C-alpha positions in Angstrom: 43.5 62.8 133.7 41.2 63.6 136.6 38.7 66.4 137.2 38.3 67.4 140.9 35.6 69.6 142.2 36.5 71.2 145.5 34.7 73.1 148.2 36.7 75.6 150.2 36.2 77.2 153.6 35.3 80.5 151.8 32.2 78.7 150.5 33.2 78.7 146.9 33.8 75.9 144.4 36.9 75.3 142.3 37.5 72.9 139.5 41.0 71.4 138.9 42.3 68.9 136.4 45.6 67.0 136.4 47.3 63.6 136.4 46.9 61.6 139.6 50.3 60.9 141.1 49.2 59.8 144.6 46.5 59.7 147.2 45.9 58.5 150.8 43.1 57.1 153.0 41.7 60.6 153.6 41.4 61.4 149.9 44.3 63.9 149.9 45.3 63.9 146.2 48.6 64.8 144.4 48.0 66.1 140.9 50.8 66.7 138.4 50.5 68.9 135.3 47.4 70.4 136.9 45.4 73.4 136.0 42.3 75.2 137.2 39.5 76.2 134.7 37.9 79.5 135.5 34.5 80.0 134.0 32.9 83.3 133.1 29.6 84.4 131.5 31.4 87.2 129.6 34.5 85.5 128.2 36.0 82.2 127.4 37.3 79.7 129.9 40.6 80.7 131.5 43.1 78.0 132.4 45.4 78.8 135.3 48.5 76.5 135.3 49.2 75.1 138.7 51.8 72.4 138.0 52.3 69.9 140.9 49.4 70.5 143.3 48.1 68.9 146.5 44.3 68.8 147.1 43.2 68.4 150.7 40.8 65.5 151.0 38.4 67.5 153.3 37.8 69.8 150.3 37.0 67.1 147.7 33.4 67.0 146.6 33.6 65.0 143.3 36.4 63.1 141.4 36.0 62.0 137.9 38.1 60.6 135.0 38.4 62.8 131.9 38.3 61.4 128.4 41.3 63.3 127.1 40.4 62.9 123.4 37.0 64.5 124.0 38.4 67.2 126.2 41.1 68.1 123.6 38.3 68.9 121.1 36.7 71.6 123.3 37.0 75.2 122.1 37.5 76.7 125.5 37.7 80.2 124.1 34.0 80.0 123.0 32.6 78.4 126.2 30.6 80.7 128.4 29.3 79.6 131.7 28.3 81.0 135.1 30.7 80.0 137.9 29.2 77.4 140.2 27.2 78.7 143.1 28.6 78.9 146.7 28.1 76.1 149.1 25.2 76.6 151.5 25.5 74.7 154.8 
């Protein structure tokens, strides 16, 4: 399972997770069983199911491997966090 932090043209950051199914030399990624985690300071983490998803390499900021055992123990309903700040160029 991978965690991908993306920057977008609209200058905001998204975080997606999924199983890596493929990639190319420009870091375009194919994620299966993917979802986006939406953080909020007022409520728990919302998971938006995306399924099969292609991430454009130009948008990739960070890629990391997730320890699925540790991740499965998180109580996402009780996690509160401010969304990541916008990208400043």
